[in-house]
C-alpha positions as MATLAB code, in Angstrom:
seq = 'MKALVYQDLKQVTYQDIEEPTIQKPNQVKIKIYGSGICGTDLNIVKGKVPANKGTIIGHEGVGTVVEVGDEVRGFKIGDRVLVDPTQSCGTCSYCREGLFIYCENFDDYQVGMTTHGTFAEYFVGDEKYIYAIPDSMSWETAMMIEPLGCVLQTFMKAGVKPSDSVLVLGSGAIGSLCQLVSKRLARLTVGTEVDPFRKEFASEIADYVFYPQELTLDKVYEINNKKFDIVVDAVGNQLHVGFEMIAKGGKIIPMGYDDSYEVTFKSTAVINDGISIIGAVANHSMISTALKFAQSIPELEQMVTAKELLSDYEQAFNGTIGYDLRTGETLPMNSVKTALIL';
ca = [
     220.446  133.390   71.384;
     222.563  134.434   68.410;
     225.742  132.457   67.709;
     228.285  131.702   64.995;
     227.916  128.000   64.217;
     230.150  125.723   62.164;
     228.131  123.895   59.513;
     230.524  122.252   57.096;
     233.771  122.779   55.220;
     234.260  126.547   54.895;
     230.698  127.161   56.084;
     229.636  128.963   59.253;
     226.293  130.637   59.882;
     225.089  133.382   62.191;
     221.909  131.908   63.593;
     219.576  131.468   66.525;
     220.504  128.596   68.820;
     219.193  127.453   72.175;
     220.610  129.498   75.042;
     222.839  127.369   77.303;
     221.836  126.716   80.886;
     223.780  125.655   83.939;
     223.792  121.857   84.098;
     226.160  121.250   87.029;
     226.518  122.993   90.400;
     230.114  124.030   89.621;
     229.255  125.903   86.417;
     229.172  129.603   85.614;
     227.022  131.323   82.992;
     228.585  134.271   81.203;
     227.061  137.018   79.056;
     229.728  137.372   76.414;
     231.048  140.851   75.666;
     233.246  139.696   72.822;
     235.827  137.214   71.579;
     239.073  137.652   69.701;
     239.421  135.995   66.315;
     242.202  133.416   66.583;
     244.163  131.809   63.779;
     242.507  128.538   64.791;
     239.075  130.070   64.128;
     240.245  131.181   60.700;
     241.677  127.730   59.966;
     238.339  126.160   60.913;
     236.603  128.491   58.479;
     239.246  127.747   55.821;
     238.745  124.016   56.310;
     242.295  123.426   57.591;
     241.276  122.516   61.146;
     238.335  120.187   61.855;
     235.372  121.108   64.030;
     232.158  119.301   64.887;
     229.160  120.280   62.806;
     226.702  122.337   64.794;
     229.366  123.608   67.182;
     229.670  127.288   68.138;
     233.206  128.367   67.269;
     235.419  130.898   69.057;
     237.458  130.483   72.243;
     238.954  133.831   73.317;
     235.819  134.983   75.102;
     235.353  137.578   77.830;
     232.174  138.700   79.524;
     230.120  139.176   82.678;
     228.819  136.499   85.047;
     225.011  136.359   85.016;
     224.417  133.129   86.950;
     226.378  130.712   89.125;
     225.815  127.113   90.212;
     225.157  126.198   93.826;
     228.749  125.037   94.445;
     230.493  128.032   92.814;
     232.411  130.015   95.413;
     234.879  132.103   93.411;
     232.465  134.200   91.358;
     229.302  136.217   91.765;
     226.861  137.839   89.377;
     228.395  140.932   87.791;
     232.030  139.733   87.837;
     234.068  140.369   84.690;
     235.704  137.136   83.552;
     237.517  135.349   80.753;
     237.385  131.730   79.615;
     240.360  129.368   79.560;
     239.637  127.157   76.518;
     242.429  124.653   77.261;
     240.353  122.015   78.983;
     240.749  118.304   79.617;
     239.249  115.169   81.142;
     241.295  115.418   84.341;
     241.563  111.649   84.794;
     243.856  110.230   82.088;
     247.533  109.496   82.766;
     248.688  112.850   81.357;
     246.118  114.857   83.321;
     247.117  113.049   86.521;
     250.675  114.266   85.909;
     249.445  117.848   85.395;
     250.058  117.706   81.629;
     246.536  118.764   80.735;
     247.414  119.954   77.229;
     248.394  116.383   76.346;
     245.139  114.916   77.653;
     244.401  111.583   75.980;
     240.803  112.741   75.521;
     241.673  116.322   74.518;
     239.597  116.175   71.339;
     236.442  115.910   73.453;
     237.177  119.144   75.324;
     238.259  121.660   72.671;
     236.213  124.813   73.206;
     235.038  126.215   69.892;
     235.853  123.017   68.023;
     234.237  120.005   69.694;
     232.331  121.823   72.450;
     230.420  125.092   72.144;
     232.619  128.174   72.083;
     232.336  131.900   72.710;
     231.174  133.447   69.438;
     227.746  133.617   71.047;
     225.658  135.700   73.423;
     226.166  133.291   76.327;
     228.668  130.659   77.443;
     228.423  128.138   80.275;
     231.544  126.521   81.679;
     233.096  124.961   84.758;
     234.319  127.388   87.402;
     237.879  126.039   87.254;
     238.212  127.294   83.670;
     236.926  130.794   84.421;
     239.265  133.619   85.527;
     238.500  137.027   86.981;
     239.568  140.059   84.965;
     241.297  142.745   87.079;
     239.281  145.948   87.434;
     242.058  147.923   85.767;
     242.160  145.685   82.690;
     240.181  146.550   79.554;
     238.060  144.041   77.672;
     240.492  144.276   74.748;
     243.500  143.378   76.882;
     241.553  140.525   78.476;
     240.870  139.041   75.050;
     244.634  138.809   74.515;
     245.296  136.811   77.697;
     244.786  133.331   76.221;
     247.107  133.866   73.211;
     249.561  135.661   75.510;
     249.575  132.520   77.660;
     250.500  130.448   74.603;
     253.410  132.761   73.802;
     254.632  132.826   77.398;
     254.388  129.035   77.611;
     256.631  128.699   74.569;
     259.127  131.408   75.476;
     259.509  130.029   78.990;
     259.981  126.517   77.612;
     262.646  127.891   75.263;
     264.368  129.689   78.130;
     264.698  133.002   76.287;
     267.493  135.055   77.890;
     268.218  138.809   78.053;
     271.243  138.233   75.806;
     269.253  136.497   73.058;
     268.451  137.755   69.588;
     264.982  136.719   68.390;
     263.580  136.494   64.868;
     259.802  136.196   64.504;
     258.672  135.075   61.059;
     255.250  136.598   60.443;
     253.650  139.587   62.169;
     250.024  138.605   62.487;
     248.397  138.429   65.905;
     250.627  135.679   67.312;
     253.744  137.003   65.572;
     253.230  140.532   66.907;
     252.491  139.123   70.349;
     255.750  137.137   70.195;
     257.574  140.345   69.300;
     255.923  142.183   72.191;
     257.017  139.503   74.672;
     260.464  139.252   73.098;
     260.983  142.985   73.605;
     260.485  142.386   77.328;
     262.778  139.367   77.547;
     265.447  139.499   74.832;
     268.219  141.801   73.582;
     267.123  142.082   69.943;
     263.744  141.484   68.317;
     263.362  141.246   64.539;
     260.213  140.472   62.560;
     259.174  139.736   58.996;
     255.817  140.334   57.324;
     254.445  140.289   53.773;
     251.463  142.575   54.410;
     252.157  146.348   54.518;
     249.507  147.054   57.185;
     250.849  144.431   59.566;
     254.468  145.299   58.798;
     253.813  148.908   59.794;
     252.058  147.771   62.978;
     254.928  145.454   63.932;
     257.450  148.217   63.283;
     256.083  149.951   66.384;
     256.961  146.848   68.437;
     260.115  145.152   67.134;
     263.568  146.648   66.669;
     263.442  145.830   62.953;
     260.716  144.500   60.655;
     261.466  143.428   57.100;
     259.624  142.107   54.115;
     260.793  138.456   53.905;
     262.868  138.994   50.779;
     264.737  141.871   52.456;
     266.074  139.785   55.323;
     269.156  138.308   53.691;
     272.007  136.727   55.646;
     274.084  139.829   54.884;
     271.397  141.951   56.524;
     271.250  139.571   59.501;
     274.996  139.901   60.097;
     274.741  143.676   59.653;
     272.196  144.066   62.461;
     273.239  141.176   64.706;
     276.808  140.050   63.802;
     275.557  136.443   63.813;
     272.499  134.375   63.101;
     269.616  134.404   65.594;
     269.532  132.628   68.944;
     265.774  132.120   68.705;
     263.622  131.820   65.564;
     259.826  131.676   65.831;
     257.735  130.516   62.882;
     254.468  132.349   63.558;
     253.172  131.621   60.054;
     253.183  127.843   60.089;
     255.129  127.193   56.903;
     258.450  128.946   57.464;
     260.561  126.453   59.421;
     262.858  126.056   56.420;
     263.712  129.740   56.812;
     264.207  129.141   60.520;
     266.881  126.543   59.806;
     268.652  129.031   57.522;
     268.585  131.785   60.140;
     269.353  129.906   63.360;
     272.720  130.219   65.105;
     274.632  127.327   66.615;
     273.078  126.393   69.933;
     269.877  128.173   68.894;
     266.241  127.234   69.336;
     263.541  127.067   66.684;
     259.912  127.491   67.768;
     257.073  126.408   65.436;
     253.959  128.379   66.457;
     251.825  128.761   63.334;
     249.508  125.952   62.229;
     249.510  124.581   58.684;
     248.810  120.848   58.435;
     249.842  120.799   54.771;
     253.390  122.021   55.478;
     256.350  119.691   55.924;
     260.039  120.460   56.314;
     263.111  118.247   56.100;
     266.455  118.728   57.809;
     269.694  116.864   58.338;
     269.783  115.308   61.766;
     273.580  115.515   61.806;
     273.395  119.295   61.305;
     270.938  119.614   64.177;
     273.203  117.519   66.395;
     276.461  119.176   65.378;
     275.076  122.708   65.672;
     273.202  121.998   68.913;
     269.865  123.202   67.559;
     266.703  122.610   69.602;
     263.150  122.552   68.275;
     260.626  123.718   70.886;
     257.136  122.379   70.225;
     255.391  123.350   73.485;
     252.960  125.907   72.086;
     249.620  125.069   73.663;
     248.549  127.037   76.727;
     249.559  124.945   79.754;
     247.919  126.419   82.874;
     249.350  129.823   81.971;
     246.283  132.038   82.321;
     247.181  133.249   85.825;
     250.756  133.982   84.738;
     249.545  135.786   81.614;
     247.101  137.896   83.634;
     249.933  139.068   85.882;
     252.399  139.621   83.040;
     249.821  141.537   81.001;
     249.589  144.235   83.637;
     253.153  145.270   82.754;
     252.361  145.520   79.019;
     250.075  148.509   78.400;
     250.616  148.040   74.635;
     248.689  144.777   74.776;
     245.383  146.617   74.478;
     246.519  148.070   71.137;
     246.882  144.561   69.716;
     243.129  144.542   69.110;
     243.212  146.705   66.015;
     239.573  146.245   64.965;
     236.208  145.448   66.508;
     233.250  144.175   64.510;
     229.779  143.044   65.476;
     229.394  139.269   65.594;
     226.754  139.603   62.896;
     229.422  141.123   60.621;
     231.706  138.094   61.011;
     232.298  137.684   57.266;
     233.690  141.201   56.951;
     235.841  140.613   60.026;
     237.193  137.280   58.781;
     237.924  138.648   55.308;
     239.830  141.641   56.650;
     241.918  139.411   58.893;
     242.637  136.702   56.318;
     243.274  139.021   53.379;
     240.846  137.493   50.912;
     237.119  136.928   50.467;
     236.189  133.558   51.964;
     233.318  133.138   49.508;
     234.990  134.182   46.264;
     238.709  133.879   46.979;
     239.219  137.480   45.824;
     242.339  139.083   47.310;
     241.540  141.848   49.782;
     243.762  144.216   51.752;
     244.383  143.178   55.349;
     243.031  145.796   57.711;
     243.617  144.249   61.114;
     246.162  142.393   63.218;
     243.706  141.167   65.847;
     239.958  141.574   65.392;
     237.403  141.162   68.162;
     233.835  140.104   67.455;
     231.566  142.032   69.794;
     228.016  141.201   70.803;
];
């Protein structure tokens, strides 16, 4: 079968690989329709997040069941399904407490990083990590369920209230998704974005979207009369801005990934101002909740702003990142969320 395989630092190839087969009676085989490109996938390609050589990347896969193991009871051939990539050993101390995202052996179970992912024609996985897609839900919406679960996990952990004002730094896929959820839960939703295409897209979601340099404290007080109750860093290197923009008693949520970024702060200021930092980003058994919540968000389907064939992955990655991965040449961004379709 054809698949997108990680080879080495900044190197992935579209190649033929052995088609997976069911190895255990509780497994399901899926013919993949497509997978959303996640920031994690891009960071793997950029060399910022490690992956095992020879591993198929991608983890936001949806498709149709083509085979089931002898012990599978919840699915049949022809069912439309999605894959929950947050998997674990199930036996360590954290898993036994239901904290699967903190599994002591998590590195051995990361779909698309250490185990084969969904940028491929077929995927085989355990039934417990497979979820049915409602008949009324489009493939595009289904691809957004896993990242939606991450956002819901974080917003619920932060206890976002109807009276809250929310600032989302960055309006890429996760940033725009945060804004979409914030519009359902909070009083005021404000975004920032450097790219004109994504800024225009986010402007259809949030109450206000600014270029970063435009969002001064004077502007904040003009639109909100105070600093923000919630600040989300959806870029990965903007927590310093979050500390500037957060109100007393507020909550800062780091959501973007950038291992090279560090931020310093005064612990006394955090204590005196009652600021909380919410780090619970990973999807913690939230797929069912996200599937239900998604049915009240018809706009979710529009989050997938481009679809490309898996064989055209380079074009898709470049348009999402904003530069040529091979040459480093700056390119215009042309998508918020891109799906790679088989």
